C-alpha positions, 0 to 999 in steps of 0.5 A, a space after each residue: 552472503 547473498 541472503 545478506 544483500 537480499 536483507 539490505 535491499 529488502 530493508 531499503 525498498 520496504 522502508 521507502 514506503 513509510 514516509 509516503 504512508 506517514 504523509 498520507 495518514 497526516 494529510 489524508 491527501 490521496 487525490 494524486 495517488 493512483 488506485 489502480 497502481 496501489 491495488 496492483 502493487 498490493 496484489 503483487 506484494 501478497 503474491 511475493 509473500 506467498 512465493 517467499 513463504 513457499 520457497 523458504 526465501 526469508 528476505 523476500 517473505 519479510 520485506 514484502 510483509 513490511 512493504 505491505 503495511 504502508 502500501 495497505 494503509 495508503 490503499 485503504 485511505 485511498 478507497 475510503 476517500 473515494 467512497 466518501 467522495 461518492 457518498 458526499 456527491 450522492 448526498 448533495 444530489 439528494 439534497 438538491 432542490 
């Protein structure tokens, strides 16, 4: 019974990140997304995955793997945007007369 509630909670919280990831993929707009929040969140998800695996808690293990997918996509796009902005800034500086 409780494991069933865990799976329902996992499904709801895990799928909640997919609309944001889809929006970020389509728009590439990540200016207002916090890098620190997503780095911390992804590290937390990985920690929960390890915990769920070690304790044989399937709902915790699966929901955090599912959540890790869109969170990682958002984090990767955010990091790429930061690196691209720095690259463009340095190129602009190098090409300035």
